C-alpha positions as CSV (number, residue, x, y, z in Angstrom):
1,X,-8.6,-21.7,-2.8
2,X,-5.6,-20.3,-4.8
3,X,-5.1,-16.6,-5.7
4,X,-6.1,-16.9,-9.4
5,X,-9.5,-18.2,-8.3
6,X,-9.9,-15.5,-5.5
7,X,-8.9,-13.0,-8.2
8,X,-11.6,-14.3,-10.6
9,X,-14.1,-14.2,-7.8
10,X,-13.1,-10.6,-7.0
11,X,-13.9,-9.6,-10.6
12,X,-17.4,-11.3,-10.3
13,X,-18.1,-9.3,-7.1
14,X,-17.1,-6.0,-8.8
15,X,-19.6,-6.5,-11.6
16,X,-22.3,-7.9,-9.6
17,X,-24.9,-5.1,-8.8
18,X,-26.4,-7.3,-6.0
19,X,-23.2,-6.7,-4.0
20,X,-24.2,-3.2,-3.1
21,X,-26.9,-4.7,-1.0
22,X,-24.4,-6.5,1.2
23,X,-21.5,-3.9,1.3
24,X,-21.4,-1.9,4.3
25,X,-21.7,1.8,3.6
26,X,-21.5,1.3,-0.1
27,X,-21.3,5.0,-0.8
28,X,-18.5,5.5,1.7
29,X,-15.7,4.5,-0.8
30,X,-14.4,7.0,-3.3
31,X,-14.4,5.8,-6.9
32,X,-10.7,6.6,-7.4
33,X,-7.8,6.5,-5.0
34,X,-4.5,8.1,-5.7
35,X,-0.7,7.6,-5.4
36,X,1.8,10.4,-5.7
37,X,5.0,9.3,-7.3
38,X,8.5,10.6,-8.5
39,X,9.3,9.8,-12.1
40,X,13.0,10.1,-11.4
41,X,12.8,7.0,-9.1
42,X,13.0,3.9,-10.9
43,X,10.7,2.0,-8.6
44,X,8.1,4.8,-8.7
45,X,8.3,4.8,-12.5
46,X,7.7,1.0,-12.6
47,X,4.3,1.5,-11.0
48,X,3.0,2.8,-14.3
49,X,5.4,1.1,-16.8
50,X,5.4,-2.4,-15.3
51,X,2.3,-2.2,-12.8
52,X,4.6,-2.9,-9.8
53,X,3.3,-1.9,-6.6
54,X,5.8,-2.1,-3.7
55,X,4.6,-3.1,-0.1
56,X,6.9,-1.3,2.3
57,X,8.1,-2.3,5.7
58,X,6.8,0.0,8.5
59,X,10.5,1.2,9.0
60,X,10.3,2.8,5.6
61,X,7.2,5.0,6.4
62,X,7.9,8.6,7.0
63,X,5.9,8.9,10.3
64,X,7.9,7.5,13.2
65,X,4.7,6.5,15.0
66,X,3.2,4.6,12.0
67,X,2.7,1.0,12.9
68,X,4.7,1.7,16.3
69,X,1.7,1.7,18.6
70,X,2.6,-0.9,21.3
71,X,0.8,-2.8,24.0
72,X,1.2,-1.0,27.2
73,X,2.7,-3.4,29.7
74,X,3.6,-0.5,32.0
75,X,0.0,0.3,32.6
76,X,-1.8,-3.1,32.3
77,X,0.8,-5.5,33.8
78,X,2.0,-3.4,36.7
79,X,0.9,-5.3,39.9
80,X,1.8,-8.9,41.2
81,X,-1.8,-10.1,40.4
82,X,-1.8,-8.7,36.9
83,X,1.6,-10.2,36.3
84,X,0.5,-13.5,37.4
85,X,-2.5,-13.4,35.1
86,X,-0.3,-12.3,32.1
87,X,2.1,-15.1,32.8
88,X,-0.7,-17.7,32.9
89,X,-2.4,-16.4,29.8
90,X,0.8,-16.3,27.9
91,X,1.7,-20.0,28.8
92,X,-1.7,-21.1,27.7
93,X,-1.6,-19.2,24.4
94,X,2.0,-20.5,23.8
95,X,1.5,-24.0,24.9
96,X,2.0,-25.6,21.5
97,X,5.1,-23.7,20.9
98,X,6.6,-24.6,24.3
99,X,5.8,-28.4,23.7
100,X,7.4,-28.3,20.2
101,X,10.6,-26.7,21.6
102,X,10.6,-29.0,24.6
103,X,10.3,-26.1,27.2
104,X,8.5,-27.0,30.4
105,X,5.8,-25.0,31.8
106,X,7.9,-24.5,34.9
107,X,10.9,-23.1,33.0
108,X,8.8,-20.9,30.8
109,X,7.1,-19.4,34.0
110,X,10.5,-18.7,35.6
111,X,11.7,-16.9,32.6
112,X,8.7,-14.8,32.2
113,X,8.6,-14.1,36.0
114,X,12.3,-12.9,35.8
115,X,11.6,-10.7,32.8
116,X,8.5,-9.1,34.3
117,X,10.4,-8.2,37.6
118,X,11.5,-5.1,35.6
119,X,8.4,-4.0,33.8
120,X,10.2,-1.1,32.1
121,X,12.8,-3.3,30.7
122,X,10.1,-5.9,29.6
123,X,8.3,-3.0,27.8
124,X,11.4,-1.9,25.8
125,X,12.1,-5.5,24.8
126,X,8.6,-6.3,23.7
127,X,8.7,-3.0,21.5
128,X,12.1,-4.1,20.0
129,X,10.8,-7.6,19.2
130,X,7.4,-6.2,17.9
131,X,9.3,-3.8,15.6
132,X,11.5,-6.5,14.2
133,X,8.5,-8.9,13.5
134,X,6.5,-6.1,11.8
135,X,9.3,-4.9,9.5
136,X,9.9,-8.5,8.5
137,X,6.3,-9.6,8.0
138,X,4.1,-6.5,7.2
139,X,3.9,-4.8,4.0
140,X,2.2,-1.3,3.6
141,X,1.2,0.8,0.6
142,X,-0.7,4.0,1.0
143,X,-3.2,5.8,-1.2
144,X,-5.1,9.1,-0.9
145,X,-8.7,10.2,-1.7
146,X,-7.2,13.5,-3.0
147,X,-5.3,14.1,-6.2
148,X,-5.1,18.0,-5.6
149,X,-3.1,18.1,-2.2
150,X,-0.4,20.7,-2.6
151,X,1.5,19.1,0.3
152,X,1.5,15.7,-1.1
153,X,2.6,16.7,-4.4
154,X,5.5,18.4,-2.7
155,X,6.3,15.5,-0.2
156,X,5.7,12.4,-2.5
157,X,5.8,13.6,-6.1
158,X,9.3,15.5,-6.2
159,X,8.0,19.0,-5.6
160,X,5.3,18.8,-8.2
161,X,7.8,17.5,-10.8
162,X,6.5,13.9,-10.5
163,X,3.1,12.4,-11.3
164,X,0.0,10.8,-9.6
165,X,-1.7,7.7,-10.5
166,X,-5.6,7.2,-10.0
167,X,-6.7,3.6,-9.2
168,X,-10.1,2.0,-9.4
169,X,-10.9,1.7,-5.7
170,X,-13.5,-0.9,-6.0
171,X,-11.4,-3.1,-8.2
172,X,-8.5,-3.0,-5.8
173,X,-10.7,-3.7,-2.9
174,X,-12.0,-6.8,-4.5
175,X,-8.8,-7.8,-6.1
176,X,-7.7,-10.2,-3.4
177,X,-4.2,-8.6,-3.7
178,X,-4.2,-7.3,-0.2
179,X,-4.9,-8.9,3.2
180,X,-6.7,-5.7,4.3
181,X,-7.6,-2.3,2.8
182,X,-9.0,0.3,5.1
183,X,-9.4,4.0,5.5
184,X,-6.9,5.5,8.1
185,X,-8.3,7.0,11.3
186,X,-6.8,10.2,12.8
187,X,-6.8,11.4,16.3
188,X,-4.6,13.4,18.7
189,X,-5.4,10.7,21.4
190,X,-2.7,8.0,21.6
191,X,-4.4,4.6,21.8
192,X,-3.9,2.2,24.7
193,X,-3.4,-1.3,24.0
194,X,-4.0,-3.8,26.5
195,X,-1.7,-6.9,26.1
196,X,-4.2,-9.1,27.9
197,X,-7.2,-7.9,25.9
198,X,-6.2,-8.3,22.3
199,X,-8.8,-8.2,19.5
200,X,-9.3,-7.1,15.9
201,X,-9.7,-3.5,17.0
202,X,-6.2,-3.6,18.5
203,X,-4.6,-4.7,15.2
204,X,-6.5,-1.9,13.5
205,X,-5.4,0.7,15.9
206,X,-1.7,-0.4,15.4
207,X,-1.8,-0.3,11.6
208,X,-4.6,2.0,10.6
209,X,-4.4,4.8,13.2
210,X,-2.3,7.9,13.0
211,X,-2.0,11.4,14.6
212,X,-4.1,14.2,13.3
213,X,-1.1,15.9,12.0
214,X,-1.5,13.6,8.9
215,X,-5.2,14.0,8.4
216,X,-4.5,16.2,5.2
217,X,-3.4,13.0,3.5
218,X,-6.9,11.4,3.6
219,X,-5.2,8.0,3.4
220,X,-6.7,4.7,2.4
221,X,-4.1,1.9,3.4
222,X,-3.6,-1.5,2.1
223,X,-1.6,-4.1,4.0
224,X,-0.1,-7.5,3.3
225,X,1.2,-10.3,5.8
226,X,4.3,-12.2,4.7
227,X,4.8,-15.4,6.6
228,X,6.7,-17.5,4.1
229,X,9.6,-18.9,6.3
230,X,11.3,-20.7,3.4
231,X,12.5,-17.5,1.9
232,X,14.6,-15.0,3.8
233,X,13.0,-12.0,2.1
234,X,9.2,-11.7,1.3
235,X,8.2,-10.7,-2.2
236,X,6.9,-7.3,-1.6
237,X,6.0,-6.5,-5.2
238,X,2.3,-6.7,-6.2
239,X,1.8,-6.8,-10.0
240,X,-1.3,-5.1,-11.1
241,X,-3.2,-5.3,-14.4
242,X,-3.7,-2.2,-16.5
243,X,-7.5,-2.2,-15.7
244,X,-6.7,-1.1,-12.1
245,X,-5.4,2.2,-13.3
246,X,-7.9,4.7,-14.2
247,X,-6.0,7.9,-14.9
248,X,-2.6,9.6,-14.6
249,X,-2.1,13.2,-13.6
250,X,0.9,15.3,-14.4
251,X,2.5,17.7,-11.8
252,X,2.6,21.4,-12.2
253,X,6.3,21.3,-12.7
254,X,6.8,17.9,-14.5
255,X,9.7,18.4,-17.0
256,X,8.8,18.2,-20.6
257,X,11.0,15.1,-21.1
258,X,9.1,13.3,-18.3
259,X,5.8,14.6,-19.5
260,X,6.3,13.1,-22.9
261,X,7.5,9.7,-21.3
262,X,4.6,9.5,-19.0
263,X,2.0,10.5,-21.6
264,X,3.5,7.9,-24.1
265,X,3.2,5.0,-21.6
266,X,-0.3,6.0,-20.4
267,X,-1.6,6.5,-23.9
268,X,-0.1,3.0,-24.9
269,X,-2.1,1.4,-22.1
270,X,-5.2,3.4,-22.8
271,X,-5.1,5.3,-19.5
272,X,-6.6,8.9,-19.3
273,X,-4.0,11.6,-18.7
274,X,-4.5,15.0,-17.0
275,X,-2.5,18.1,-16.5
276,X,-2.6,20.0,-13.2
277,X,-2.6,23.8,-13.4
278,X,-2.7,26.6,-10.8
279,X,-6.3,28.0,-10.2
280,X,-6.8,31.7,-11.0
281,X,-6.4,33.9,-7.9
282,X,-6.8,30.9,-5.4
283,X,-4.4,28.6,-3.5
284,X,-5.7,25.6,-5.4
285,X,-4.8,23.1,-8.0
286,X,-7.1,22.3,-11.0
287,X,-6.7,20.0,-13.9
288,X,-7.7,19.4,-17.5
289,X,-7.6,16.3,-19.6
290,X,-5.0,16.0,-22.3
């Protein structure tokens, strides 16, 4: 089934009232999710002007732990018995690869045994390889449930001089533009991933789990996988339709020249525009519609 058919199916699902009967926690999704942008950055500007959404590799994210939660070989592959089990399971899992590359099981077993003789070195090597694979084949884009976070206006919208785009969450979720969309979980407990017990939860912990220090972002994350080996670089740009954008919000300090540009682009596309203001006698941002 091609992407155009999937996209059309997504539109049908959005407009079908019966879908609420099958959706898990239908009220758990916010109607609008937000992305803070810097109008001085040409790529950020193109999100509104050209509807181009960039899917970043994990190395571009500002949290050094983001998508860098690795399988713990030091803990779960640390005895001769566990190493033997790990080797046997690895050979079984990669049997097709070994056959295609004319690598005998005996040779593969010897290589793995030698590498696992130094578990720390094996752990470091595994992390480096995982990092390279993720940076090449994973694309991430981040949204927030909040439009009025003073910290995010500062960090991601050029110190309140940029703008914020509000997206129709349900439409994006059913768009088939992303492999997975999920709310990020926050915790101060670092997760332990067992390399011999991989499952769906392991991947979710790796890509949708962050320290509580980032909880203020209230992040909803979309992820894509790129495995087109015919091209050296994946196409990380997702092109949206105007209907995915519900509103645009101007920062407290957006320069007049940028305000005019943003308002003109939004009005031309029929998108609501809001202006942020400081609340009276409170550390709080409010807004009004232009």
